[in-house]
N, C-alpha and C positions, 0 to 999 in steps of 0.2 A: 541976666535972668535972676528973677526974684525967688528967693527960697520960701517955701511954705513953713509958717510957724506952727510947729506940732503942739506947743503948749498954749494954744489959744484958750482964753477964758470963755469965749462965747460957744465953744464946742460942747454939745450935749453928749453924754455917754450913750452909746447904742445898746439898748436892752433887747436881747434875743426874744423871739416870739414866745418861746416856752417859759420866759421869766416875766410875763406881763400879767397885769392885775386881772384881766379878762380870762386868761387860761387859769389862773388860781381860783377865780370864783366859780368857774365851770367845774374844776377839779373838786372844790369843796362841796358843791351840789351833788356830784356823782358819788363821792365818798359818803355823803350823808345817807344816800340810798343804800349803799354798801352796809353802812352801820345798821340801818333799819332792817335789811335783809338779815344780818347776823342776830339781831334781837328777835326777829320772828323765828329764826332757826333755833335759838336758845329756848324760847317758850315751847316750841314743839318738842325739843329733845327732853325737856323736863316733864312734859305731859306723857310722853310715850316711854314706858319703862325699858323697852328694847334698846332705845337710842340714848339712855342716859349716860352711858360710858363714853359717848361721842360728844358730849357738850363742850369739850375743850375747842372744838373747831369753830363753832360760832363765837365763843369767847375770844379766841385768837383773832378772828375776823373783825369783831367789834373793837378790840384793843389796837389793832394795826390801823384800821381806818381812823379811829379816834385820835390816835397819836399823829398821824399824818395831817388830819384836819387842824389839830392844835398847833402843829409846826408851821403850817401854811398861814394860819391866822396870825401868829406871832411875827412871821415874816412880813405879812401885809401891814400890820400895826407899826412895826419898825420902819418900813418904807414910807408910810404916811407921816410919821412923826418927823423923819429925816427931811422929807420934802416940805413939811408944814412949818417946822422951826429949824431953819438952817443954822 
């Protein structure tokens, strides 16, 4: 019986579906809409004097979505560089 070589060079690493480029691009697009929603909320809270004390909510929403977009973009750039220049 022949043993399987587990250290084969020709084997590709299996990337889970949630770690693929397509999922990341969809996530960036959705988070961009969340960022725009937060921006609209921020402009409305600044225009309405009653809601000015609640302007931290859209700012937090914009900061969180912006940070996640930046994180995903950096991950995609690193993956592209690692694949392009081995």
